[in-house]
PyMOL commands that place a pseudoatom at each C-alpha (Angstrom):
pseudoatom trace, name=CA, resn=UNK, resi=1, chain=A, elem=C, hetatm=0, pos=[28.794, -26.043, -11.312]
pseudoatom trace, name=CA, resn=UNK, resi=2, chain=A, elem=C, hetatm=0, pos=[26.736, -24.949, -8.301]
pseudoatom trace, name=CA, resn=UNK, resi=3, chain=A, elem=C, hetatm=0, pos=[27.640, -21.490, -6.987]
pseudoatom trace, name=CA, resn=UNK, resi=4, chain=A, elem=C, hetatm=0, pos=[27.160, -21.215, -3.238]
pseudoatom trace, name=CA, resn=UNK, resi=5, chain=A, elem=C, hetatm=0, pos=[25.184, -18.307, -1.926]
pseudoatom trace, name=CA, resn=UNK, resi=6, chain=A, elem=C, hetatm=0, pos=[27.084, -15.774, 0.120]
pseudoatom trace, name=CA, resn=UNK, resi=7, chain=A, elem=C, hetatm=0, pos=[26.000, -15.092, 3.697]
pseudoatom trace, name=CA, resn=UNK, resi=8, chain=A, elem=C, hetatm=0, pos=[24.637, -11.700, 2.578]
pseudoatom trace, name=CA, resn=UNK, resi=9, chain=A, elem=C, hetatm=0, pos=[22.552, -13.350, -0.162]
pseudoatom trace, name=CA, resn=UNK, resi=10, chain=A, elem=C, hetatm=0, pos=[21.169, -15.949, 2.264]
pseudoatom trace, name=CA, resn=UNK, resi=11, chain=A, elem=C, hetatm=0, pos=[20.355, -13.206, 4.771]
pseudoatom trace, name=CA, resn=UNK, resi=12, chain=A, elem=C, hetatm=0, pos=[18.582, -11.135, 2.095]
pseudoatom trace, name=CA, resn=UNK, resi=13, chain=A, elem=C, hetatm=0, pos=[16.575, -14.168, 0.942]
pseudoatom trace, name=CA, resn=UNK, resi=14, chain=A, elem=C, hetatm=0, pos=[15.495, -15.068, 4.480]
pseudoatom trace, name=CA, resn=UNK, resi=15, chain=A, elem=C, hetatm=0, pos=[14.663, -11.426, 5.252]
pseudoatom trace, name=CA, resn=UNK, resi=16, chain=A, elem=C, hetatm=0, pos=[12.476, -11.184, 2.142]
pseudoatom trace, name=CA, resn=UNK, resi=17, chain=A, elem=C, hetatm=0, pos=[10.654, -14.442, 2.985]
pseudoatom trace, name=CA, resn=UNK, resi=18, chain=A, elem=C, hetatm=0, pos=[10.070, -13.307, 6.580]
pseudoatom trace, name=CA, resn=UNK, resi=19, chain=A, elem=C, hetatm=0, pos=[8.787, -9.894, 5.462]
pseudoatom trace, name=CA, resn=UNK, resi=20, chain=A, elem=C, hetatm=0, pos=[6.348, -11.451, 3.009]
pseudoatom trace, name=CA, resn=UNK, resi=21, chain=A, elem=C, hetatm=0, pos=[5.080, -13.943, 5.607]
pseudoatom trace, name=CA, resn=UNK, resi=22, chain=A, elem=C, hetatm=0, pos=[4.728, -11.138, 8.167]
pseudoatom trace, name=CA, resn=UNK, resi=23, chain=A, elem=C, hetatm=0, pos=[2.860, -8.988, 5.631]
pseudoatom trace, name=CA, resn=UNK, resi=24, chain=A, elem=C, hetatm=0, pos=[0.401, -11.834, 5.043]
pseudoatom trace, name=CA, resn=UNK, resi=25, chain=A, elem=C, hetatm=0, pos=[0.010, -12.297, 8.794]
pseudoatom trace, name=CA, resn=UNK, resi=26, chain=A, elem=C, hetatm=0, pos=[-0.565, -8.600, 9.411]
pseudoatom trace, name=CA, resn=UNK, resi=27, chain=A, elem=C, hetatm=0, pos=[-3.086, -8.471, 6.548]
pseudoatom trace, name=CA, resn=UNK, resi=28, chain=A, elem=C, hetatm=0, pos=[-5.031, -11.386, 8.034]
pseudoatom trace, name=CA, resn=UNK, resi=29, chain=A, elem=C, hetatm=0, pos=[-4.705, -10.790, 11.771]
pseudoatom trace, name=CA, resn=UNK, resi=30, chain=A, elem=C, hetatm=0, pos=[-3.444, -7.268, 12.458]
pseudoatom trace, name=CA, resn=UNK, resi=31, chain=A, elem=C, hetatm=0, pos=[-0.542, -6.293, 14.688]
pseudoatom trace, name=CA, resn=UNK, resi=32, chain=A, elem=C, hetatm=0, pos=[-1.957, -7.303, 18.071]
pseudoatom trace, name=CA, resn=UNK, resi=33, chain=A, elem=C, hetatm=0, pos=[-2.654, -10.866, 16.897]
pseudoatom trace, name=CA, resn=UNK, resi=34, chain=A, elem=C, hetatm=0, pos=[0.552, -11.396, 14.908]
pseudoatom trace, name=CA, resn=UNK, resi=35, chain=A, elem=C, hetatm=0, pos=[2.415, -14.458, 16.264]
pseudoatom trace, name=CA, resn=UNK, resi=36, chain=A, elem=C, hetatm=0, pos=[6.124, -14.367, 15.397]
pseudoatom trace, name=CA, resn=UNK, resi=37, chain=A, elem=C, hetatm=0, pos=[6.533, -18.163, 15.633]
pseudoatom trace, name=CA, resn=UNK, resi=38, chain=A, elem=C, hetatm=0, pos=[3.804, -18.532, 12.979]
pseudoatom trace, name=CA, resn=UNK, resi=39, chain=A, elem=C, hetatm=0, pos=[5.475, -15.922, 10.746]
pseudoatom trace, name=CA, resn=UNK, resi=40, chain=A, elem=C, hetatm=0, pos=[8.792, -17.780, 10.966]
pseudoatom trace, name=CA, resn=UNK, resi=41, chain=A, elem=C, hetatm=0, pos=[7.161, -21.166, 10.277]
pseudoatom trace, name=CA, resn=UNK, resi=42, chain=A, elem=C, hetatm=0, pos=[5.205, -19.832, 7.287]
pseudoatom trace, name=CA, resn=UNK, resi=43, chain=A, elem=C, hetatm=0, pos=[8.421, -18.384, 5.839]
pseudoatom trace, name=CA, resn=UNK, resi=44, chain=A, elem=C, hetatm=0, pos=[10.191, -21.715, 6.371]
pseudoatom trace, name=CA, resn=UNK, resi=45, chain=A, elem=C, hetatm=0, pos=[12.543, -20.497, 9.105]
pseudoatom trace, name=CA, resn=UNK, resi=46, chain=A, elem=C, hetatm=0, pos=[12.947, -20.892, 12.851]
pseudoatom trace, name=CA, resn=UNK, resi=47, chain=A, elem=C, hetatm=0, pos=[11.917, -18.262, 15.374]
pseudoatom trace, name=CA, resn=UNK, resi=48, chain=A, elem=C, hetatm=0, pos=[15.642, -17.856, 16.106]
pseudoatom trace, name=CA, resn=UNK, resi=49, chain=A, elem=C, hetatm=0, pos=[16.244, -16.921, 12.455]
pseudoatom trace, name=CA, resn=UNK, resi=50, chain=A, elem=C, hetatm=0, pos=[13.506, -14.305, 12.713]
pseudoatom trace, name=CA, resn=UNK, resi=51, chain=A, elem=C, hetatm=0, pos=[15.016, -12.818, 15.875]
pseudoatom trace, name=CA, resn=UNK, resi=52, chain=A, elem=C, hetatm=0, pos=[18.407, -12.805, 14.172]
pseudoatom trace, name=CA, resn=UNK, resi=53, chain=A, elem=C, hetatm=0, pos=[16.935, -10.353, 11.630]
pseudoatom trace, name=CA, resn=UNK, resi=54, chain=A, elem=C, hetatm=0, pos=[14.393, -8.438, 13.746]
pseudoatom trace, name=CA, resn=UNK, resi=55, chain=A, elem=C, hetatm=0, pos=[14.652, -7.544, 17.434]
pseudoatom trace, name=CA, resn=UNK, resi=56, chain=A, elem=C, hetatm=0, pos=[10.919, -7.758, 18.109]
pseudoatom trace, name=CA, resn=UNK, resi=57, chain=A, elem=C, hetatm=0, pos=[7.430, -7.543, 16.616]
pseudoatom trace, name=CA, resn=UNK, resi=58, chain=A, elem=C, hetatm=0, pos=[7.556, -3.752, 16.347]
pseudoatom trace, name=CA, resn=UNK, resi=59, chain=A, elem=C, hetatm=0, pos=[10.806, -3.797, 14.360]
pseudoatom trace, name=CA, resn=UNK, resi=60, chain=A, elem=C, hetatm=0, pos=[9.381, -6.509, 12.086]
pseudoatom trace, name=CA, resn=UNK, resi=61, chain=A, elem=C, hetatm=0, pos=[6.146, -4.552, 11.514]
pseudoatom trace, name=CA, resn=UNK, resi=62, chain=A, elem=C, hetatm=0, pos=[8.075, -1.353, 10.739]
pseudoatom trace, name=CA, resn=UNK, resi=63, chain=A, elem=C, hetatm=0, pos=[10.200, -3.283, 8.222]
pseudoatom trace, name=CA, resn=UNK, resi=64, chain=A, elem=C, hetatm=0, pos=[7.010, -4.693, 6.642]
pseudoatom trace, name=CA, resn=UNK, resi=65, chain=A, elem=C, hetatm=0, pos=[5.527, -1.184, 6.313]
pseudoatom trace, name=CA, resn=UNK, resi=66, chain=A, elem=C, hetatm=0, pos=[8.719, -0.021, 4.595]
pseudoatom trace, name=CA, resn=UNK, resi=67, chain=A, elem=C, hetatm=0, pos=[8.794, -3.120, 2.344]
pseudoatom trace, name=CA, resn=UNK, resi=68, chain=A, elem=C, hetatm=0, pos=[5.139, -2.752, 1.310]
pseudoatom trace, name=CA, resn=UNK, resi=69, chain=A, elem=C, hetatm=0, pos=[5.750, 0.949, 0.636]
pseudoatom trace, name=CA, resn=UNK, resi=70, chain=A, elem=C, hetatm=0, pos=[8.700, 0.070, -1.603]
pseudoatom trace, name=CA, resn=UNK, resi=71, chain=A, elem=C, hetatm=0, pos=[6.807, -2.595, -3.548]
pseudoatom trace, name=CA, resn=UNK, resi=72, chain=A, elem=C, hetatm=0, pos=[3.829, -0.224, -3.962]
pseudoatom trace, name=CA, resn=UNK, resi=73, chain=A, elem=C, hetatm=0, pos=[6.157, 2.484, -5.287]
pseudoatom trace, name=CA, resn=UNK, resi=74, chain=A, elem=C, hetatm=0, pos=[7.670, 0.079, -7.832]
pseudoatom trace, name=CA, resn=UNK, resi=75, chain=A, elem=C, hetatm=0, pos=[4.395, -1.520, -8.959]
pseudoatom trace, name=CA, resn=UNK, resi=76, chain=A, elem=C, hetatm=0, pos=[1.927, 1.374, -8.714]
pseudoatom trace, name=CA, resn=UNK, resi=77, chain=A, elem=C, hetatm=0, pos=[3.488, 4.801, -8.232]
pseudoatom trace, name=CA, resn=UNK, resi=78, chain=A, elem=C, hetatm=0, pos=[6.295, 4.640, -10.803]
pseudoatom trace, name=CA, resn=UNK, resi=79, chain=A, elem=C, hetatm=0, pos=[4.136, 3.238, -13.658]
pseudoatom trace, name=CA, resn=UNK, resi=80, chain=A, elem=C, hetatm=0, pos=[1.471, 5.874, -12.847]
pseudoatom trace, name=CA, resn=UNK, resi=81, chain=A, elem=C, hetatm=0, pos=[3.974, 8.756, -12.954]
pseudoatom trace, name=CA, resn=UNK, resi=82, chain=A, elem=C, hetatm=0, pos=[2.568, 10.212, -16.182]
pseudoatom trace, name=CA, resn=UNK, resi=83, chain=A, elem=C, hetatm=0, pos=[2.894, 13.772, -17.547]
pseudoatom trace, name=CA, resn=UNK, resi=84, chain=A, elem=C, hetatm=0, pos=[-0.886, 14.319, -17.470]
pseudoatom trace, name=CA, resn=UNK, resi=85, chain=A, elem=C, hetatm=0, pos=[-1.896, 14.694, -13.781]
pseudoatom trace, name=CA, resn=UNK, resi=86, chain=A, elem=C, hetatm=0, pos=[-5.441, 13.383, -14.362]
pseudoatom trace, name=CA, resn=UNK, resi=87, chain=A, elem=C, hetatm=0, pos=[-4.212, 10.302, -16.213]
pseudoatom trace, name=CA, resn=UNK, resi=88, chain=A, elem=C, hetatm=0, pos=[-1.648, 9.829, -13.442]
pseudoatom trace, name=CA, resn=UNK, resi=89, chain=A, elem=C, hetatm=0, pos=[-4.400, 9.862, -10.772]
pseudoatom trace, name=CA, resn=UNK, resi=90, chain=A, elem=C, hetatm=0, pos=[-6.544, 7.390, -12.737]
pseudoatom trace, name=CA, resn=UNK, resi=91, chain=A, elem=C, hetatm=0, pos=[-3.527, 5.134, -13.348]
pseudoatom trace, name=CA, resn=UNK, resi=92, chain=A, elem=C, hetatm=0, pos=[-2.729, 5.216, -9.617]
pseudoatom trace, name=CA, resn=UNK, resi=93, chain=A, elem=C, hetatm=0, pos=[-6.267, 4.109, -8.759]
pseudoatom trace, name=CA, resn=UNK, resi=94, chain=A, elem=C, hetatm=0, pos=[-6.242, 1.315, -11.351]
pseudoatom trace, name=CA, resn=UNK, resi=95, chain=A, elem=C, hetatm=0, pos=[-2.735, 0.219, -10.364]
pseudoatom trace, name=CA, resn=UNK, resi=96, chain=A, elem=C, hetatm=0, pos=[-3.695, 0.096, -6.687]
pseudoatom trace, name=CA, resn=UNK, resi=97, chain=A, elem=C, hetatm=0, pos=[-6.650, -2.154, -7.495]
pseudoatom trace, name=CA, resn=UNK, resi=98, chain=A, elem=C, hetatm=0, pos=[-4.316, -4.546, -9.318]
pseudoatom trace, name=CA, resn=UNK, resi=99, chain=A, elem=C, hetatm=0, pos=[-1.752, -4.367, -6.487]
pseudoatom trace, name=CA, resn=UNK, resi=100, chain=A, elem=C, hetatm=0, pos=[-4.469, -5.268, -3.974]
pseudoatom trace, name=CA, resn=UNK, resi=101, chain=A, elem=C, hetatm=0, pos=[-5.070, -8.594, -5.694]
pseudoatom trace, name=CA, resn=UNK, resi=102, chain=A, elem=C, hetatm=0, pos=[-2.017, -9.760, -3.727]
pseudoatom trace, name=CA, resn=UNK, resi=103, chain=A, elem=C, hetatm=0, pos=[-2.464, -11.252, -0.274]
pseudoatom trace, name=CA, resn=UNK, resi=104, chain=A, elem=C, hetatm=0, pos=[-0.051, -8.755, 1.315]
pseudoatom trace, name=CA, resn=UNK, resi=105, chain=A, elem=C, hetatm=0, pos=[-1.822, -5.641, 0.101]
pseudoatom trace, name=CA, resn=UNK, resi=106, chain=A, elem=C, hetatm=0, pos=[-4.174, -5.121, 3.043]
pseudoatom trace, name=CA, resn=UNK, resi=107, chain=A, elem=C, hetatm=0, pos=[-1.284, -4.446, 5.460]
pseudoatom trace, name=CA, resn=UNK, resi=108, chain=A, elem=C, hetatm=0, pos=[-1.506, -0.656, 5.314]
pseudoatom trace, name=CA, resn=UNK, resi=109, chain=A, elem=C, hetatm=0, pos=[-5.290, -0.571, 5.596]
pseudoatom trace, name=CA, resn=UNK, resi=110, chain=A, elem=C, hetatm=0, pos=[-5.328, -3.014, 8.536]
pseudoatom trace, name=CA, resn=UNK, resi=111, chain=A, elem=C, hetatm=0, pos=[-2.552, -1.192, 10.406]
pseudoatom trace, name=CA, resn=UNK, resi=112, chain=A, elem=C, hetatm=0, pos=[-4.063, 2.216, 9.646]
pseudoatom trace, name=CA, resn=UNK, resi=113, chain=A, elem=C, hetatm=0, pos=[-7.347, 1.075, 11.202]
pseudoatom trace, name=CA, resn=UNK, resi=114, chain=A, elem=C, hetatm=0, pos=[-5.670, -0.650, 14.148]
pseudoatom trace, name=CA, resn=UNK, resi=115, chain=A, elem=C, hetatm=0, pos=[-3.412, 2.266, 15.088]
pseudoatom trace, name=CA, resn=UNK, resi=116, chain=A, elem=C, hetatm=0, pos=[-5.628, 5.183, 13.998]
pseudoatom trace, name=CA, resn=UNK, resi=117, chain=A, elem=C, hetatm=0, pos=[-5.205, 8.031, 16.478]
pseudoatom trace, name=CA, resn=UNK, resi=118, chain=A, elem=C, hetatm=0, pos=[-2.750, 6.110, 18.686]
pseudoatom trace, name=CA, resn=UNK, resi=119, chain=A, elem=C, hetatm=0, pos=[0.798, 7.239, 19.376]
pseudoatom trace, name=CA, resn=UNK, resi=120, chain=A, elem=C, hetatm=0, pos=[2.702, 4.159, 18.210]
pseudoatom trace, name=CA, resn=UNK, resi=121, chain=A, elem=C, hetatm=0, pos=[5.746, 3.917, 15.884]
pseudoatom trace, name=CA, resn=UNK, resi=122, chain=A, elem=C, hetatm=0, pos=[3.982, 1.504, 13.493]
pseudoatom trace, name=CA, resn=UNK, resi=123, chain=A, elem=C, hetatm=0, pos=[0.901, 3.729, 13.318]
pseudoatom trace, name=CA, resn=UNK, resi=124, chain=A, elem=C, hetatm=0, pos=[3.095, 6.780, 12.762]
pseudoatom trace, name=CA, resn=UNK, resi=125, chain=A, elem=C, hetatm=0, pos=[4.938, 5.059, 9.894]
pseudoatom trace, name=CA, resn=UNK, resi=126, chain=A, elem=C, hetatm=0, pos=[1.657, 4.122, 8.201]
pseudoatom trace, name=CA, resn=UNK, resi=127, chain=A, elem=C, hetatm=0, pos=[0.166, 7.587, 8.771]
pseudoatom trace, name=CA, resn=UNK, resi=128, chain=A, elem=C, hetatm=0, pos=[3.251, 9.197, 7.212]
pseudoatom trace, name=CA, resn=UNK, resi=129, chain=A, elem=C, hetatm=0, pos=[2.826, 7.071, 4.060]
pseudoatom trace, name=CA, resn=UNK, resi=130, chain=A, elem=C, hetatm=0, pos=[-0.870, 7.979, 3.810]
pseudoatom trace, name=CA, resn=UNK, resi=131, chain=A, elem=C, hetatm=0, pos=[-0.050, 11.674, 4.360]
pseudoatom trace, name=CA, resn=UNK, resi=132, chain=A, elem=C, hetatm=0, pos=[2.568, 11.604, 1.598]
pseudoatom trace, name=CA, resn=UNK, resi=133, chain=A, elem=C, hetatm=0, pos=[0.138, 9.899, -0.785]
pseudoatom trace, name=CA, resn=UNK, resi=134, chain=A, elem=C, hetatm=0, pos=[-2.590, 12.466, -0.066]
pseudoatom trace, name=CA, resn=UNK, resi=135, chain=A, elem=C, hetatm=0, pos=[-0.099, 15.308, -0.567]
pseudoatom trace, name=CA, resn=UNK, resi=136, chain=A, elem=C, hetatm=0, pos=[1.005, 13.850, -3.917]
pseudoatom trace, name=CA, resn=UNK, resi=137, chain=A, elem=C, hetatm=0, pos=[-2.624, 13.425, -5.045]
pseudoatom trace, name=CA, resn=UNK, resi=138, chain=A, elem=C, hetatm=0, pos=[-3.433, 16.984, -3.932]
pseudoatom trace, name=CA, resn=UNK, resi=139, chain=A, elem=C, hetatm=0, pos=[-0.622, 18.348, -6.113]
pseudoatom trace, name=CA, resn=UNK, resi=140, chain=A, elem=C, hetatm=0, pos=[-1.946, 16.415, -9.131]
pseudoatom trace, name=CA, resn=UNK, resi=141, chain=A, elem=C, hetatm=0, pos=[-5.520, 17.571, -8.483]
pseudoatom trace, name=CA, resn=UNK, resi=142, chain=A, elem=C, hetatm=0, pos=[-4.310, 21.178, -8.243]
pseudoatom trace, name=CA, resn=UNK, resi=143, chain=A, elem=C, hetatm=0, pos=[-2.414, 20.780, -11.528]
pseudoatom trace, name=CA, resn=UNK, resi=144, chain=A, elem=C, hetatm=0, pos=[-5.467, 19.212, -13.187]
pseudoatom trace, name=CA, resn=UNK, resi=145, chain=A, elem=C, hetatm=0, pos=[-7.687, 22.085, -12.030]
pseudoatom trace, name=CA, resn=UNK, resi=146, chain=A, elem=C, hetatm=0, pos=[-5.137, 24.688, -13.123]
pseudoatom trace, name=CA, resn=UNK, resi=147, chain=A, elem=C, hetatm=0, pos=[-5.043, 23.210, -16.641]
pseudoatom trace, name=CA, resn=UNK, resi=148, chain=A, elem=C, hetatm=0, pos=[-8.842, 22.982, -16.824]
pseudoatom trace, name=CA, resn=UNK, resi=149, chain=A, elem=C, hetatm=0, pos=[-8.753, 19.177, -17.109]
pseudoatom trace, name=CA, resn=UNK, resi=150, chain=A, elem=C, hetatm=0, pos=[-10.541, 18.920, -13.732]
pseudoatom trace, name=CA, resn=UNK, resi=151, chain=A, elem=C, hetatm=0, pos=[-13.500, 21.075, -12.713]
pseudoatom trace, name=CA, resn=UNK, resi=152, chain=A, elem=C, hetatm=0, pos=[-13.373, 23.258, -9.596]
pseudoatom trace, name=CA, resn=UNK, resi=153, chain=A, elem=C, hetatm=0, pos=[-14.488, 21.592, -6.394]
pseudoatom trace, name=CA, resn=UNK, resi=154, chain=A, elem=C, hetatm=0, pos=[-13.785, 21.243, -2.687]
pseudoatom trace, name=CA, resn=UNK, resi=155, chain=A, elem=C, hetatm=0, pos=[-10.280, 22.203, -1.478]
pseudoatom trace, name=CA, resn=UNK, resi=156, chain=A, elem=C, hetatm=0, pos=[-7.581, 20.073, -3.094]
pseudoatom trace, name=CA, resn=UNK, resi=157, chain=A, elem=C, hetatm=0, pos=[-6.481, 18.539, 0.231]
pseudoatom trace, name=CA, resn=UNK, resi=158, chain=A, elem=C, hetatm=0, pos=[-10.066, 17.476, 0.998]
pseudoatom trace, name=CA, resn=UNK, resi=159, chain=A, elem=C, hetatm=0, pos=[-10.548, 16.116, -2.522]
pseudoatom trace, name=CA, resn=UNK, resi=160, chain=A, elem=C, hetatm=0, pos=[-7.219, 14.257, -2.309]
pseudoatom trace, name=CA, resn=UNK, resi=161, chain=A, elem=C, hetatm=0, pos=[-8.246, 12.662, 0.999]
pseudoatom trace, name=CA, resn=UNK, resi=162, chain=A, elem=C, hetatm=0, pos=[-11.574, 11.652, -0.579]
pseudoatom trace, name=CA, resn=UNK, resi=163, chain=A, elem=C, hetatm=0, pos=[-9.712, 10.245, -3.599]
pseudoatom trace, name=CA, resn=UNK, resi=164, chain=A, elem=C, hetatm=0, pos=[-7.522, 8.040, -1.374]
pseudoatom trace, name=CA, resn=UNK, resi=165, chain=A, elem=C, hetatm=0, pos=[-10.563, 7.084, 0.712]
pseudoatom trace, name=CA, resn=UNK, resi=166, chain=A, elem=C, hetatm=0, pos=[-12.548, 6.126, -2.387]
pseudoatom trace, name=CA, resn=UNK, resi=167, chain=A, elem=C, hetatm=0, pos=[-9.695, 3.975, -3.698]
pseudoatom trace, name=CA, resn=UNK, resi=168, chain=A, elem=C, hetatm=0, pos=[-9.250, 2.246, -0.336]
pseudoatom trace, name=CA, resn=UNK, resi=169, chain=A, elem=C, hetatm=0, pos=[-12.995, 1.824, 0.197]
pseudoatom trace, name=CA, resn=UNK, resi=170, chain=A, elem=C, hetatm=0, pos=[-13.711, 0.248, -3.177]
pseudoatom trace, name=CA, resn=UNK, resi=171, chain=A, elem=C, hetatm=0, pos=[-10.660, -1.978, -3.108]
pseudoatom trace, name=CA, resn=UNK, resi=172, chain=A, elem=C, hetatm=0, pos=[-11.363, -3.188, 0.434]
pseudoatom trace, name=CA, resn=UNK, resi=173, chain=A, elem=C, hetatm=0, pos=[-14.753, -4.451, -0.752]
pseudoatom trace, name=CA, resn=UNK, resi=174, chain=A, elem=C, hetatm=0, pos=[-13.903, -5.844, -4.192]
pseudoatom trace, name=CA, resn=UNK, resi=175, chain=A, elem=C, hetatm=0, pos=[-10.176, -6.677, -4.044]
pseudoatom trace, name=CA, resn=UNK, resi=176, chain=A, elem=C, hetatm=0, pos=[-9.308, -9.507, -6.360]
pseudoatom trace, name=CA, resn=UNK, resi=177, chain=A, elem=C, hetatm=0, pos=[-12.548, -9.380, -8.356]
pseudoatom trace, name=CA, resn=UNK, resi=178, chain=A, elem=C, hetatm=0, pos=[-10.756, -8.824, -11.642]
pseudoatom trace, name=CA, resn=UNK, resi=179, chain=A, elem=C, hetatm=0, pos=[-11.466, -7.038, -13.934]
pseudoatom trace, name=CA, resn=UNK, resi=180, chain=A, elem=C, hetatm=0, pos=[-14.344, -5.399, -12.040]
pseudoatom trace, name=CA, resn=UNK, resi=181, chain=A, elem=C, hetatm=0, pos=[-12.054, -4.080, -9.289]
pseudoatom trace, name=CA, resn=UNK, resi=182, chain=A, elem=C, hetatm=0, pos=[-10.251, -1.824, -11.777]
pseudoatom trace, name=CA, resn=UNK, resi=183, chain=A, elem=C, hetatm=0, pos=[-13.458, -0.648, -13.454]
pseudoatom trace, name=CA, resn=UNK, resi=184, chain=A, elem=C, hetatm=0, pos=[-15.204, 0.134, -10.165]
pseudoatom trace, name=CA, resn=UNK, resi=185, chain=A, elem=C, hetatm=0, pos=[-12.266, 1.960, -8.601]
pseudoatom trace, name=CA, resn=UNK, resi=186, chain=A, elem=C, hetatm=0, pos=[-11.968, 4.136, -11.714]
pseudoatom trace, name=CA, resn=UNK, resi=187, chain=A, elem=C, hetatm=0, pos=[-15.692, 4.925, -11.604]
pseudoatom trace, name=CA, resn=UNK, resi=188, chain=A, elem=C, hetatm=0, pos=[-15.398, 5.908, -7.942]
pseudoatom trace, name=CA, resn=UNK, resi=189, chain=A, elem=C, hetatm=0, pos=[-12.433, 8.239, -8.375]
pseudoatom trace, name=CA, resn=UNK, resi=190, chain=A, elem=C, hetatm=0, pos=[-13.886, 9.828, -11.510]
pseudoatom trace, name=CA, resn=UNK, resi=191, chain=A, elem=C, hetatm=0, pos=[-16.834, 10.821, -9.316]
pseudoatom trace, name=CA, resn=UNK, resi=192, chain=A, elem=C, hetatm=0, pos=[-14.571, 12.248, -6.608]
pseudoatom trace, name=CA, resn=UNK, resi=193, chain=A, elem=C, hetatm=0, pos=[-12.544, 14.200, -9.181]
pseudoatom trace, name=CA, resn=UNK, resi=194, chain=A, elem=C, hetatm=0, pos=[-15.675, 15.529, -10.915]
pseudoatom trace, name=CA, resn=UNK, resi=195, chain=A, elem=C, hetatm=0, pos=[-14.913, 13.773, -14.193]
pseudoatom trace, name=CA, resn=UNK, resi=196, chain=A, elem=C, hetatm=0, pos=[-17.626, 12.385, -16.459]
pseudoatom trace, name=CA, resn=UNK, resi=197, chain=A, elem=C, hetatm=0, pos=[-18.097, 8.648, -16.356]
pseudoatom trace, name=CA, resn=UNK, resi=198, chain=A, elem=C, hetatm=0, pos=[-16.040, 6.799, -18.929]
pseudoatom trace, name=CA, resn=UNK, resi=199, chain=A, elem=C, hetatm=0, pos=[-18.151, 5.628, -21.850]
for i in range(1, 199): cmd.bond("trace and resi %d" % i, "trace and resi %d" % (i + 1))
show_as sticks, trace
zoom trace
């Protein structure tokens, strides 16, 4: 017997498809060049269906930023939440490299570059996520230094920013080149953290 989807289930399915299509579009073209009719068509819906869910491009982009943040938390942050702060940092870097094999993963990097320094709600949302990530990494670096697992070095906030920058930089160049992406991102962050290279 075929069970019919409820209206809420249909709405959730269409929203998810539209968010994923918009994430791919933002990754490829950025915010300024995102065409909502193309997003709707790629998701298999009409432009009217898109506007039924999202008032405009800004609302759609903000929803994509939130959605990518949630998927990143589930696929990278939670699995990397380990008791050892150094292992947690390394697991975050490796997990991010794996996450960036997906075609939606460049959204944050593209939007961060496009809105850097501009007062725009989408840019602010992305900047807040980056700031939270740097703060979390700084706390782990401080804990690693306090335990002696990490050597002393530049201020933790500066090191955390360099850590995030190293992860983003390596992944932007080698995303999808498995398994080398994971190996190279770990090498890069070991250098930033002052750890010896893995043998």
